[in-house]
N, C-alpha and C positions, 0 to 999 in steps of 0.2 A: 450172903456173895459168894459164889463159885466159879473159879478162873480156871480156864480149859487150855492147854496147848498141845497141837496134833504133829506129830511126826512120821514119816515114813512114806510110803507110796513112791512116785517118780515112774519112768518107763519101765513097764514089763512086756514081755511078748506071749501073746494069746496062748493059753494051755500053762502057763506060769503061776508063779504064786508071788504075792506081797506079803506084808504085815505094819498094820499100822499101830499107832500107839497115840493114847492121849493122857497126859498127866493133869492130874486134877489136883486143886487146892482151895483153901478157903473155909473148908467147912468138913466135919467128921466124913470121912470117905464114905461109910457105911450106909449114911444118911439119906442118900439120892440114887436112885436109878439113872442109869445112863446109857445112851444111845450114837447109833451111827445113822448119819443119813450122806445121802450124795444131789449132786445137783451136777447134770450135764448141760453143755451150753444150749440155751434156748429152751430149756424143761424147767418144770415145777421141782423144789427140793423134794426129794423122795425117801422116806425110809427104808434103814436096810436090816438093822439087827437092834435090839437092846435088852440091858442084863439089869435083873433087879439089887436093890442095895446090897444085901445077901450074899448075891451071885448064885441065888438057888433057882432063878428064873429066867429065862431067856425068850425071846422070840424072833422070828426072821422073817424079812420078806419072801415072798414064793419064789423070786426070782434069784435069790441068793442061797435059798435052804441048801444043804448039803455040800455047797462049796466054802461057804463063810463059816467062822467062828467065831464068836463074841467071849470074851472073858475079862475078869479083873481081877488083879492084883494088890491084894487091900495094903500088902507092907510096900509098895511102892507108888502109892496112889494112881494106880494107872490102869485103863480099861485098853483091852487090844483085840484087834479085828484083823483073824487073820484069811487070806482070801487066797483061795485055791482055787485052778481052774480056769482063772481068769479069761474071760472073752472081751473083744473088743466094746460091747455094749454096756461092760463095766465102768468105761473110761468115765472119769466126774472128779469134780472137787467134793472129796469126804468131810463132812465135818461131824466133829464130838460135839454131844448135847449133853446136859444133866438137867434131871426134872427137880421139883422140889421133895419130892418126897420119895421113901425107897421100893416102893412095890410098882410094880407094872400097870396092870390092870389093863394090858393088851395098848399099851401108851404107844402108837403107831403114827401121830399126826405132829406137824410141827410144833403145834399149840400146846401141845403135851409137855413141851420142854423149856425151861426158861433160859437157860444158860447155854451158851454157844462156842467151840471155839473158832478159828479164823479159817480154817480149812486146809487142806494137804492135796494135791492136785495126785491123782491116778490116771494114766495114760497107760491102754492097751492095746500093742498094735499088732495087726494082724498078720 
């Protein structure tokens, strides 16, 4: 079992930055890949970014590529999402998720992830 707790986000102006963090517990941190998803009102949950258990591989949604950076800190059992150049369309509840395995293998679907945090809202004002 893996427990995930997100923090960060809130209200940000367009063009600004925000940083989300997710603390994981329950299993050896390097044994599972992790990702971030988001869900806007009345929309499906969508993939944002993911990172392998070792941190050596990352993948991003086209909509955030070049603006968002995912990273993991094994000393703190934390995965971070640095979000720059935020746009109003980035407004959503952001969820941290963990896979059962350490590799990514283009894991960009909700069903690729077994464990989920409670979500943290990000609102980007224009």
